[in-house]
DSSP file (Angstrom, degrees, kcal/mol; ACC not computed):
  #  RESIDUE AA STRUCTURE BP1 BP2  ACC     N-H-->O    O-->H-N    N-H-->O    O-->H-N    TCO  KAPPA ALPHA  PHI   PSI    X-CA   Y-CA   Z-CA
    1    1 A M              0   0    0      0, 0.0     2,-0.4     0, 0.0     0, 0.0   0.000 360.0 360.0 360.0 136.5    0.0    0.0    0.0
    2    2 A K        -     0   0    0      3,-0.0     2,-0.2     1,-0.0     3,-0.0  -0.842 360.0-116.7-111.3 147.0    1.3    3.4   -0.9
    3    3 A R        -     0   0    0     -2,-0.4     2,-0.3     1,-0.1    -1,-0.0  -0.488  32.2-109.9 -77.5 149.9    0.6    6.7    0.8
    4    4 A K        -     0   0    0     -2,-0.2     2,-0.5     1,-0.1    -1,-0.1  -0.600  34.3-113.8 -77.5 140.8   -1.2    9.4   -1.0
    5    5 A I        -     0   0    0     -2,-0.3    -1,-0.1     1,-0.1    -3,-0.0  -0.636  29.7-132.3 -77.5 124.2    0.9   12.3   -1.9
    6    6 A Q        -     0   0    0     -2,-0.5     2,-0.1     1,-0.1    -1,-0.1  -0.604  20.1-119.9 -78.2 132.3   -0.3   15.4    0.1
    7    7 A P        -     0   0    0      0, 0.0     2,-0.3     0, 0.0    -1,-0.1  -0.437  33.6-103.3 -69.1 145.9   -0.6   18.5   -2.0
    8    8 A K        -     0   0    0     -2,-0.1     2,-0.3     1,-0.0     0, 0.0  -0.536  37.7-144.4 -72.5 131.7    1.5   21.4   -0.9
    9    9 A S        -     0   0    0     -2,-0.3     2,-0.1     1,-0.1     3,-0.1  -0.643  21.1-101.3 -95.6 154.6   -0.5   23.9    1.0
   10   10 A D        -     0   0    0     -2,-0.3     2,-0.1     1,-0.1    -1,-0.1  -0.457  45.8 -97.6 -70.8 145.5    0.1   27.7    0.8
   11   11 A A        -     0   0    0      1,-0.1    -1,-0.1    -2,-0.1     4,-0.1  -0.390  22.6-149.0 -64.5 137.9    1.9   29.2    3.8
   12   12 A V  S    S+     0   0    0      1,-0.2    -1,-0.1    -2,-0.1    -2,-0.0   0.879  87.9  42.9 -75.7 -39.1   -0.4   30.8    6.3
   13   13 A V  S    S-     0   0    0     -3,-0.0    -1,-0.2     2,-0.0     5,-0.1  -0.929  96.4-114.3-110.2 128.8    2.1   33.4    7.3
   14   14 A P     >  -     0   0    0      0, 0.0     4,-1.9     0, 0.0     3,-0.4  -0.222  22.8-119.3 -60.0 149.7    4.1   35.1    4.5
   15   15 A E  H  > S+     0   0    0      1,-0.2     4,-2.2     2,-0.2     5,-0.2   0.826 110.8  61.2 -61.0 -33.0    7.8   34.5    4.5
   16   16 A E  H  > S+     0   0    0      1,-0.2     4,-1.9     2,-0.2    -1,-0.2   0.915 105.8  45.7 -61.6 -43.1    8.6   38.2    5.0
   17   17 A I  H  > S+     0   0    0     -3,-0.4     4,-2.4     1,-0.2    -1,-0.2   0.900 110.7  53.6 -68.7 -39.9    6.8   38.2    8.3
   18   18 A L  H  X S+     0   0    0     -4,-1.9     4,-2.3     1,-0.2    -2,-0.2   0.904 108.3  50.0 -58.2 -42.7    8.5   35.0    9.4
   19   19 A A  H  X S+     0   0    0     -4,-2.2     4,-1.9     2,-0.2    -1,-0.2   0.894 110.4  49.9 -64.8 -40.2   11.9   36.5    8.7
   20   20 A Q  H  X S+     0   0    0     -4,-1.9     4,-2.2     2,-0.2    -2,-0.2   0.927 111.5  48.3 -63.7 -44.7   11.1   39.6   10.7
   21   21 A V  H  X S+     0   0    0     -4,-2.4     4,-2.8     1,-0.2     5,-0.2   0.914 110.8  50.9 -63.0 -43.7    9.9   37.6   13.7
   22   22 A Q  H  X S+     0   0    0     -4,-2.3     4,-2.1     1,-0.2    -1,-0.2   0.872 110.2  49.5 -63.4 -37.7   13.0   35.4   13.6
   23   23 A S  H  X S+     0   0    0     -4,-1.9     4,-1.8     2,-0.2    -1,-0.2   0.900 112.8  46.7 -69.6 -39.4   15.3   38.4   13.5
   24   24 A V  H  X S+     0   0    0     -4,-2.2     4,-2.0     2,-0.2    -2,-0.2   0.931 114.1  47.6 -67.4 -44.6   13.5   40.1   16.5
   25   25 A L  H  X S+     0   0    0     -4,-2.8     4,-2.4     1,-0.2    -2,-0.2   0.878 109.2  54.6 -63.7 -37.5   13.6   36.9   18.5
   26   26 A G  H  X S+     0   0    0     -4,-2.1     4,-1.7    -5,-0.2    -1,-0.2   0.895 108.1  49.0 -63.0 -40.2   17.2   36.4   17.7
   27   27 A E  H  X S+     0   0    0     -4,-1.8     4,-1.6     2,-0.2    -2,-0.2   0.897 110.8  50.3 -66.0 -39.8   18.1   39.8   19.0
   28   28 A R  H  X S+     0   0    0     -4,-2.0     4,-0.6     1,-0.2    -2,-0.2   0.903 109.4  50.8 -66.0 -40.3   16.1   39.2   22.2
   29   29 A L  H >< S+     0   0    0     -4,-2.4     3,-0.7     1,-0.2    -1,-0.2   0.863 108.8  51.9 -65.4 -34.3   17.9   35.9   22.8
   30   30 A K  H 3< S+     0   0    0     -4,-1.7    -1,-0.2     1,-0.2    -2,-0.2   0.846 106.6  54.2 -70.0 -31.7   21.2   37.5   22.3
   31   31 A K  H 3< S+     0   0    0     -4,-1.6    13,-0.3    -5,-0.1    -1,-0.2   0.587  80.3 117.5 -77.9  -9.5   20.3   40.2   24.9
   32   32 A A    <<  -     0   0    0     -3,-0.7    11,-0.2    -4,-0.6     2,-0.1  -0.392  52.0-156.1 -64.4 128.2   19.5   37.5   27.5
   33   33 A D  E     -A   42   0A   0      9,-1.9     9,-2.8    -2,-0.2     2,-0.4  -0.377  17.1-104.6 -95.1 176.9   21.8   37.8   30.5
   34   34 A K  E     -A   41   0A   0      7,-0.2     7,-0.2    -2,-0.1     2,-0.1  -0.830  36.7-105.0-103.7 144.9   22.8   35.3   33.1
   35   35 A C     >  -     0   0    0      5,-2.9     4,-1.0    -2,-0.4    16,-0.3  -0.406  20.6-136.9 -66.5 140.9   21.4   35.3   36.6
   36   36 A A  T  4 S+     0   0    0     14,-3.1    -1,-0.1     2,-0.1    15,-0.1   0.721  99.7  36.9 -72.3 -20.5   23.8   36.5   39.2
   37   37 A V  T  4 S+     0   0    0     13,-0.3    -1,-0.1     3,-0.1    14,-0.1   0.897 135.0  11.0 -96.8 -52.2   22.9   33.7   41.6
   38   38 A C  T  4 S-     0   0    0      2,-0.1    -2,-0.1     0, 0.0    13,-0.1   0.416  90.0-122.6-114.1   1.0   22.2   30.6   39.6
   39   39 A S     <  +     0   0    0     -4,-1.0     2,-0.1     1,-0.2    -3,-0.1   0.679  60.3 145.2  64.8  21.2   23.5   31.5   36.1
   40   40 A A        -     0   0    0      1,-0.1    -5,-2.9    -6,-0.1    -1,-0.2  -0.463  60.5 -88.0 -80.0 161.9   20.2   30.8   34.4
   41   41 A E  E     +A   34   0A   0     -7,-0.2     2,-0.3    -2,-0.1    -7,-0.2  -0.464  53.7 178.2 -70.7 142.7   19.1   32.9   31.5
   42   42 A T  E     -A   33   0A   0     -9,-2.8    -9,-1.9    -2,-0.1     2,-0.7  -0.973  31.7-134.5-141.8 155.8   17.2   36.0   32.4
   43   43 A S    >   -     0   0    0     -2,-0.3     3,-0.5   -11,-0.2     4,-0.4  -0.926  20.3-179.2-111.7 106.1   15.7   39.0   30.7
   44   44 A A  T 3>  +     0   0    0     -2,-0.7     4,-1.6   -13,-0.3    -1,-0.1   0.299  56.1  99.5 -87.5   9.9   16.7   42.1   32.7
   45   45 A A  T 34 S+     0   0    0      1,-0.2    -1,-0.2     2,-0.2   -13,-0.0   0.902  84.5  41.2 -65.6 -41.9   14.8   44.4   30.5
   46   46 A A  T <4 S+     0   0    0     -3,-0.5    -1,-0.2     1,-0.1    -2,-0.1   0.904 131.2  19.0 -75.2 -43.0   11.8   44.8   32.7
   47   47 A T  T  4 S-     0   0    0     -4,-0.4    -2,-0.2     2,-0.2    -1,-0.1   0.723  86.4-131.6-105.4 -24.3   13.4   45.1   36.2
   48   48 A G     <  +     0   0    0     -4,-1.6     2,-0.2     1,-0.3    -4,-0.1   0.432  69.1 120.9  83.0  -2.0   17.0   46.0   35.5
   49   49 A E        -     0   0    0     -6,-0.1    -1,-0.3     2,-0.1    -2,-0.2  -0.558  66.9-134.3 -89.7 159.4   18.1   43.2   37.9
   50   50 A T        +     0   0    0     -2,-0.2   -14,-3.1    -3,-0.1     2,-0.4  -0.290  68.9 112.6-107.0  47.3   20.3   40.3   36.9
   51   51 A L        -     0   0    0    -16,-0.3    -8,-0.2   -15,-0.1    -2,-0.1  -0.934  64.1-127.2-117.1 141.7   18.1   37.7   38.6
   52   52 A C     >  -     0   0    0     -2,-0.4     4,-2.1   -10,-0.1     5,-0.2  -0.278  38.8 -97.9 -74.0 173.7   16.1   35.0   37.0
   53   53 A W  H  > S+     0   0    0      1,-0.2     4,-2.0     2,-0.2     5,-0.1   0.831 122.6  52.6 -66.7 -31.8   12.4   34.7   37.9
   54   54 A V  H  > S+     0   0    0      2,-0.2     4,-2.1     1,-0.2    -1,-0.2   0.947 112.1  43.7 -69.0 -48.6   13.1   31.9   40.5
   55   55 A C  H  > S+     0   0    0      1,-0.2     4,-2.1     2,-0.2    -2,-0.2   0.842 112.2  54.5 -66.3 -33.7   15.8   33.9   42.3
   56   56 A R  H  X S+     0   0    0     -4,-2.1     4,-2.2     2,-0.2    -1,-0.2   0.917 108.9  48.3 -65.2 -42.6   13.7   37.1   42.2
   57   57 A R  H  X S+     0   0    0     -4,-2.0     4,-2.6     1,-0.2    -2,-0.2   0.896 110.8  51.1 -64.6 -40.0   10.7   35.2   43.8
   58   58 A L  H  X S+     0   0    0     -4,-2.1     4,-2.0     2,-0.2    -1,-0.2   0.895 109.5  50.6 -63.2 -40.1   13.0   33.8   46.5
   59   59 A K  H  X S+     0   0    0     -4,-2.1     4,-2.1     2,-0.2    -2,-0.2   0.914 111.0  48.1 -62.5 -45.2   14.3   37.3   47.2
   60   60 A I  H  X S+     0   0    0     -4,-2.2     4,-2.2     1,-0.2    -2,-0.2   0.917 112.0  49.3 -64.3 -43.3   10.8   38.7   47.5
   61   61 A S  H  X S+     0   0    0     -4,-2.6     4,-2.1     1,-0.2    -1,-0.2   0.864 109.0  52.9 -66.8 -33.5    9.7   35.9   49.9
   62   62 A A  H  X S+     0   0    0     -4,-2.0     4,-2.2     2,-0.2    -1,-0.2   0.904 107.9  51.5 -65.6 -40.8   12.9   36.4   52.0
   63   63 A W  H  X S+     0   0    0     -4,-2.1     4,-2.4     1,-0.2    -2,-0.2   0.919 109.1  50.4 -60.3 -43.5   12.0   40.2   52.3
   64   64 A R  H  X S+     0   0    0     -4,-2.2     4,-1.9     1,-0.2    -1,-0.2   0.904 109.2  51.5 -62.6 -40.6    8.4   39.3   53.4
   65   65 A E  H  X S+     0   0    0     -4,-2.1     4,-1.7     1,-0.2    -1,-0.2   0.913 110.8  47.7 -61.0 -43.2    9.8   36.9   56.0
   66   66 A I  H  X S+     0   0    0     -4,-2.2     4,-1.6     1,-0.2    -2,-0.2   0.896 109.8  52.8 -66.5 -40.3   12.1   39.5   57.4
   67   67 A E  H  < S+     0   0    0     -4,-2.4    -1,-0.2     1,-0.2    -2,-0.2   0.863 109.8  48.9 -64.1 -35.8    9.3   42.1   57.5
   68   68 A Q  H  < S+     0   0    0     -4,-1.9     4,-0.4     1,-0.2    -1,-0.2   0.825 112.2  48.6 -72.7 -31.6    7.2   39.7   59.5
   69   69 A Q  H  X S+     0   0    0     -4,-1.7     4,-1.1     1,-0.2     3,-0.4   0.730  94.3  76.5 -81.8 -22.2   10.0   38.9   62.0
   70   70 A M  H >X S+     0   0    0     -4,-1.6     4,-0.9     1,-0.2     3,-0.8   0.913  91.3  50.4 -57.1 -49.1   10.9   42.6   62.6
   71   71 A P  H 34 S+     0   0    0      0, 0.0     3,-0.3     0, 0.0    -1,-0.2   0.823 106.1  57.8 -63.7 -27.4    7.9   43.5   65.0
   72   72 A M  H 34 S+     0   0    0     -4,-0.4    -2,-0.2    -3,-0.4    -3,-0.1   0.837 102.7  53.7 -69.4 -31.2    8.6   40.4   67.1
   73   73 A Q  H <<        0   0    0     -4,-1.1    -1,-0.2    -3,-0.8    -3,-0.1   0.743 360.0 360.0 -76.1 -23.5   12.2   41.5   67.9
   74   74 A E     <        0   0    0     -4,-0.9    -1,-0.2    -3,-0.3    -2,-0.1   0.487 360.0 360.0 -75.1 360.0   11.2   45.0   69.1
């Protein structure tokens, strides 16, 4: 039994747009920095920090812990 040959379908997205997207994504990937703590890739564009999202969440939770403990010490 032989498979039927599938006719080539027209591209949904024009090649020009695909090339533009690939160039933009390539630039963004090149701009990705490394996390200062764990060396994972991070995008420092939004926050200006060199922390990945995991390390940033750990930092925020540590701040919250310290803030909760401060009134007890006084």
